[in-house]
C-alpha positions as CSV (number, residue, x, y, z in Angstrom):
1,X,37.8,99.1,-20.8
2,X,40.7,100.3,-22.9
3,X,39.5,103.9,-22.7
4,X,39.5,103.5,-18.9
5,X,43.0,102.2,-18.9
6,X,44.1,105.0,-21.4
7,X,42.5,107.7,-19.3
8,X,44.3,106.3,-16.1
9,X,47.6,106.2,-17.9
10,X,47.2,109.8,-19.1
11,X,46.2,110.9,-15.6
12,X,49.2,109.3,-14.1
13,X,51.5,110.9,-16.7
14,X,50.0,114.2,-16.0
15,X,50.5,113.9,-12.2
16,X,54.1,112.8,-12.8
17,X,54.7,115.8,-15.1
18,X,53.3,118.1,-12.4
19,X,55.4,116.6,-9.8
20,X,58.6,116.9,-11.9
21,X,57.7,120.7,-12.4
22,X,57.5,121.2,-8.6
23,X,61.1,119.9,-8.0
24,X,64.2,121.4,-9.2
25,X,66.4,119.0,-11.2
26,X,69.6,120.3,-9.6
27,X,68.2,119.6,-6.1
28,X,67.4,116.1,-7.0
29,X,70.9,115.6,-8.4
30,X,72.4,117.1,-5.3
31,X,70.3,114.7,-3.2
32,X,71.5,111.8,-5.3
33,X,75.1,112.8,-4.8
34,X,74.7,113.1,-1.0
35,X,72.9,109.7,-0.9
36,X,75.8,108.1,-2.9
37,X,78.3,109.8,-0.6
38,X,76.5,108.6,2.5
39,X,76.2,105.1,0.9
40,X,79.9,104.9,0.3
41,X,80.7,106.0,4.0
42,X,78.3,103.5,5.3
43,X,79.8,100.6,3.2
44,X,83.3,101.7,4.4
45,X,82.2,101.8,8.0
46,X,80.6,98.3,7.5
47,X,83.8,96.9,6.0
48,X,85.8,98.3,8.9
49,X,83.4,96.9,11.5
50,X,83.5,93.5,9.8
51,X,87.2,93.5,9.8
52,X,87.2,94.5,13.5
53,X,84.8,91.7,14.3
54,X,87.0,89.2,12.6
55,X,90.0,90.4,14.4
56,X,88.2,90.3,17.7
57,X,87.0,86.8,17.1
58,X,90.6,85.7,16.3
59,X,91.9,87.4,19.5
60,X,89.2,85.9,21.6
61,X,89.9,82.5,20.2
62,X,93.5,82.8,21.0
63,X,93.0,83.8,24.6
64,X,89.7,82.1,25.6
65,X,91.5,78.9,26.7
66,X,93.9,80.7,29.0
67,X,91.1,82.8,30.4
68,X,89.0,79.7,31.2
69,X,92.2,78.0,32.7
70,X,92.9,81.1,34.9
71,X,89.2,81.3,35.9
72,X,89.4,77.7,37.1
73,X,92.7,78.4,39.0
74,X,91.1,81.4,40.6
75,X,88.0,79.5,41.8
76,X,90.2,76.8,43.2
77,X,92.3,79.4,44.9
78,X,89.2,81.0,46.4
79,X,88.0,77.7,47.8
80,X,91.5,77.0,49.3
81,X,91.5,80.4,50.8
82,X,88.0,80.0,52.2
83,X,89.1,76.7,53.8
84,X,92.1,78.4,55.3
85,X,90.1,81.3,56.8
86,X,87.5,78.8,58.2
87,X,90.3,76.9,59.9
88,X,91.8,80.2,61.2
89,X,88.5,81.3,62.6
90,X,87.9,77.9,64.3
91,X,91.5,78.0,65.7
92,X,90.9,81.5,67.0
93,X,87.7,80.5,68.6
94,X,89.4,77.5,70.3
95,X,92.3,79.6,71.5
96,X,90.0,82.3,72.8
97,X,88.1,79.7,74.8
98,X,91.3,78.1,76.0
99,X,93.2,81.3,76.7
100,X,90.6,84.1,77.2
101,X,93.1,86.7,78.2
102,X,95.1,86.3,75.0
103,X,92.6,88.1,72.9
104,X,90.9,91.4,73.5
105,X,87.1,91.5,73.7
106,X,86.9,93.4,70.4
107,X,88.7,90.8,68.4
108,X,86.8,87.9,69.8
109,X,83.3,89.5,69.2
110,X,84.3,90.5,65.7
111,X,85.1,87.1,64.2
112,X,82.6,87.5,61.3
113,X,84.5,87.4,58.0
114,X,84.5,90.9,56.5
115,X,86.1,90.1,53.2
116,X,84.1,91.3,50.2
117,X,82.5,88.5,48.3
118,X,83.8,88.9,44.7
119,X,81.1,86.7,43.2
120,X,78.3,89.2,44.0
121,X,78.0,91.9,41.3
122,X,78.1,95.4,42.7
């Protein structure tokens, strides 16, 4: 059993020696230097990105409340404007039926609201 282990060890050492003879030591050292250079750059980039993420998180925390408040205000304004336009359309319809000569035929037939819906993604 020991002779088998010794022969395996000797064979692995021989394979290792032959691989070492195939590769130039200077090339390996050059590859290691490039790897260390790339590692340093990646670590620097990682540090910069971490700092940017922290800064972005702080900025978002500072403005998120105001953004939410403004979003609620805009939704309220939209519902108010929708109500106003609905009332205007109904008034125009009543006026056009009471005074048919006051509006041209084009304006009465084109009562459909043509404002873009801002809630639908385009």
